[in-house]
C-alpha positions as CSV (number, residue, x, y, z in Angstrom):
1,X,-0.1,-0.3,0.0
2,X,0.8,3.6,-0.5
3,X,-0.3,4.8,2.8
4,X,-0.4,3.6,6.3
5,X,-3.7,4.0,7.7
6,X,-2.7,6.9,9.7
7,X,-1.3,8.4,6.9
8,X,-3.9,8.3,5.1
9,X,-6.1,9.7,7.6
10,X,-4.2,12.7,8.0
11,X,-4.7,13.3,3.9
12,X,-7.5,14.6,1.7
13,X,-7.6,10.5,0.2
14,X,-9.3,9.9,3.3
15,X,-12.8,11.1,2.0
16,X,-14.8,8.4,0.1
17,X,-14.7,10.4,-3.2
18,X,-11.4,11.0,-2.9
19,X,-10.0,7.0,-1.8
20,X,-12.4,6.0,-4.9
21,X,-10.2,8.3,-6.9
22,X,-6.8,7.1,-5.5
23,X,-7.9,3.4,-5.8
24,X,-9.4,3.8,-9.1
25,X,-6.4,5.4,-10.5
26,X,-3.8,3.1,-9.0
27,X,-6.0,0.2,-10.2
28,X,-5.9,1.7,-13.5
29,X,-2.5,1.9,-13.9
30,X,-2.1,-1.7,-12.9
31,X,-4.9,-2.9,-15.3
32,X,-6.8,-0.2,-17.4
33,X,-10.0,0.6,-16.4
34,X,-12.7,1.3,-18.9
35,X,-13.4,4.8,-19.2
36,X,-10.0,6.2,-18.2
37,X,-7.4,7.8,-20.8
38,X,-4.8,5.2,-21.7
39,X,-1.4,5.5,-20.1
40,X,2.1,4.3,-20.6
41,X,2.4,4.0,-16.3
42,X,2.7,0.5,-14.8
43,X,2.6,-1.5,-11.9
44,X,6.0,-1.0,-11.6
45,X,5.1,2.8,-10.5
46,X,4.5,1.3,-7.1
47,X,8.0,0.2,-6.5
48,X,8.6,4.5,-6.1
49,X,6.6,4.4,-3.2
50,X,8.0,7.5,-1.9
51,X,8.1,10.0,-5.0
52,X,4.2,8.6,-5.6
53,X,3.5,9.4,-2.0
54,X,5.1,12.9,-2.5
55,X,3.3,13.6,-5.7
56,X,-0.1,12.5,-3.9
57,X,0.4,14.7,-1.0
58,X,0.7,17.6,-3.3
59,X,-2.5,16.7,-4.9
60,X,-3.7,16.2,-1.4
61,X,-2.8,19.4,-0.2
62,X,-4.3,21.1,-3.1
63,X,-7.5,19.6,-2.8
64,X,-7.7,20.9,0.9
65,X,-6.3,24.5,0.2
66,X,-8.9,25.0,-2.8
67,X,-12.3,23.0,-2.1
68,X,-13.3,25.1,1.0
69,X,-16.1,26.8,-0.5
70,X,-14.7,30.6,0.5
71,X,-11.2,29.5,-1.3
72,X,-12.9,28.2,-4.6
73,X,-12.6,31.3,-6.3
74,X,-8.7,31.5,-6.3
75,X,-8.4,28.5,-7.3
76,X,-5.6,27.9,-9.7
77,X,-6.4,27.4,-13.7
78,X,-5.0,24.1,-14.1
79,X,-6.9,23.0,-10.4
80,X,-10.2,24.0,-11.2
81,X,-12.3,21.4,-13.0
82,X,-10.3,18.9,-10.5
83,X,-11.4,21.1,-7.6
84,X,-15.1,21.3,-9.3
85,X,-15.3,17.7,-9.8
86,X,-14.3,16.8,-6.2
87,X,-16.7,19.0,-4.2
88,X,-19.7,19.5,-6.3
89,X,-21.6,16.2,-7.8
90,X,-18.7,14.2,-6.1
91,X,-20.3,10.5,-6.9
92,X,-21.7,11.6,-10.9
93,X,-19.7,9.2,-13.3
94,X,-18.4,12.0,-15.0
95,X,-16.8,14.3,-12.0
96,X,-15.5,10.6,-11.0
97,X,-13.8,10.4,-14.5
98,X,-12.6,13.9,-14.3
99,X,-10.9,13.4,-10.8
100,X,-9.3,10.0,-11.9
101,X,-7.8,11.6,-15.5
102,X,-6.5,14.5,-13.7
103,X,-4.8,12.8,-10.8
104,X,-3.5,10.1,-13.9
105,X,-2.2,13.2,-15.8
106,X,-0.5,14.9,-12.4
107,X,1.2,11.4,-11.6
108,X,2.0,10.8,-15.6
109,X,4.0,14.2,-15.4
110,X,5.7,13.4,-12.3
111,X,7.1,10.4,-13.6
112,X,7.9,11.0,-17.2
113,X,11.6,11.2,-16.6
């Protein structure tokens, strides 16, 4: 696993819809999930657990910073769709796909080297 139970509780990934996004995206990297974009990443990514955790912690911090209603207007452009999909209609299929697609794109960019 990427996080132990205590670590997970201290991140935004502990909320139900964010946890679902995390599990779906990591699952997609290991074995394609229908409806998500193709990726060149594979399960070997999990061998770099600390780097992956660092990337996920950054996204968790962004979510925690910009998801409260008073802060949404100052959300950076590259995060707006993710924050919107993470705070409104969180069980909507399109919102689920948008969250996982964003997470996948950030992970891909971080492991592109």
